[in-house]
Every structure is written in structure tokens, then in C-alpha cells.
C-alpha positions in Angstrom: -19.5 -14.4 -10.9 -17.6 -13.4 -13.9 -13.9 -12.5 -13.4 -14.5 -8.8 -14.1 -17.3 -8.5 -11.4 -15.2 -10.7 -8.9 -12.2 -8.1 -9.5 -14.5 -4.9 -9.1 -15.8 -6.5 -5.8 -12.2 -7.1 -4.6 -11.1 -3.4 -5.5 -14.1 -2.1 -3.7 -13.4 -4.3 -0.7 -10.0 -3.3 -0.5 -11.0 0.4 -0.6 -13.5 0.2 2.1 -10.9 -1.4 4.1 -8.1 0.8 3.8 -10.5 3.7 4.5 -11.7 2.1 7.8 -8.3 1.0 8.9 -6.8 4.4 8.2 -9.4 6.9 8.8 -11.2 5.2 12.1 -7.6 4.4 13.4 -5.7 7.7 13.4 -2.0 7.5 14.8 -0.8 9.6 17.6 -0.2 13.2 16.4 -1.3 12.2 12.8 -2.8 15.1 10.6 -6.1 14.5 8.7 -3.7 15.2 5.4 -1.5 12.5 6.1 -4.3 9.9 6.6 -5.4 11.2 3.2 -2.3 10.6 1.8 -2.3 7.0 3.3 -5.4 6.2 1.5 -4.4 7.5 -1.6 -0.6 5.6 -1.5 -2.3 2.3 -0.7 -4.8 2.6 -3.5 -1.6 3.3 -5.8 0.2 0.3 -4.2 -2.6 -2.1 -4.4 -3.2 -1.2 -8.4 0.9 -1.9 -8.8 0.5 -5.0 -6.9 -2.4 -6.2 -9.2 -0.2 -5.4 -12.0 2.6 -7.3 -10.5 5.0 -4.6 -10.2 7.7 -4.4 -7.5 6.8 -1.9 -4.5 10.2 0.0 -4.1 10.7 3.7 -3.4 11.9 4.2 -7.0 8.8 2.4 -8.7 6.6 4.2 -6.4 8.3 7.7 -7.1 8.1 6.8 -10.9 4.4 6.0 -10.8 3.4 9.0 -8.5 5.9 11.7 -9.3 6.5 12.2 -5.8 9.8 13.3 -4.3 11.8 10.3 -2.4 11.2 12.0 0.9 7.5 12.3 -0.2 6.9 8.5 -0.8 9.2 7.6 2.2 7.3 9.7 4.7 3.8 8.3 3.6 5.1 4.7 3.3 6.8 4.6 6.7 3.4 5.5 8.1 1.8 2.4 6.5 4.6 0.2 7.7 4.1 1.5 11.2 0.3 0.8 10.9 1.2 -2.8 9.5 -0.7 -2.2 6.4 2.7 -2.8 4.5 5.7 -5.2 5.3 9.1 -4.0 4.4 12.4 -6.0 3.4 16.0 -5.1 2.2 16.6 -6.2 -1.1 19.7 -5.7 -3.5 18.8 -2.7 -5.6 18.4 -2.8 -9.6 22.4 -2.3 -9.8 23.0 -5.2 -7.6 25.7 -3.2 -5.5 23.6 -1.4 -3.1 20.0 -2.0 -1.1 16.8 -1.2 -1.7 13.5 -1.2 0.3 10.7 -3.4 -0.9 7.2 -3.4 0.4 4.4 -6.0 0.3 0.8 -5.5 1.3 0.7 -7.3 4.8 -0.8 -10.7 5.1 -2.7 -9.1 8.1 -4.4 -6.8 5.8 -4.9 -9.4 3.0 -6.4 -11.8 5.4 -9.1 -8.9 6.7 -9.9 -8.4 2.9 -10.5 -12.1 2.4 -12.8 -12.3 5.4 -15.0 -9.9 3.5 -15.3 -12.7 1.0 -13.1 -10.5 -1.5 -9.9 -12.5 -1.3 
């Protein structure tokens, strides 16, 4: 298969996987709106990841034009679900700390089980 088709299949498989994981497994006291925001956020984060961009609160804010608290609220739910892994790194100034995220290995393993990894 050509690379373009393989990429399309991988993107489609990822979309289906996150829809299944988020919509079919709601967290306690979670609203439908919160789940929809998580689906959208995972789509943005996957695109950023594919473009080799760092997944930090600041970079996500820049892409989405959301406030820090808006990004944090949704990203925290994705971390709670185990869809994102969080690490603390030095910020861009090198003085403080920043939260950096990665799509979890468990989620990527599920994706590869679809033959899309």
C-alpha cells in the first residue's frame, strides 16, 4: 500500500479508537460535552504528535486558542483515562517546569492491534 493510504488508514483507525474509548467508557459524573471536548482534543494532539510538535499546555493553547484552564481541564481528563502520559520537564526558558504529554503506549498498542500502527 502507498504511504498516503497507510497514513489515511492509521488516522481513521485512531479516530475510531478514540471515539470508542471516550464515548463508550464515560467517567463518573462526566458530561457528554466533556467527552466531546476530549475527542476533539485527542484529534488535535494526534495531529500535533504526527507533526513532531511537543505536547505542552502552551503549545496546545497556541494551536487551539483555548485558555490554559480550558486546555488543562480536558487534558487532565485524558490523563485520568490513561490516554495521555504526563511528565514534568523544564519550561522553554529553562527556569521553571512545564507539563509535557505523550499519547500513551497502551493507546498506541491498541491502535497497532488494528493493523494501523
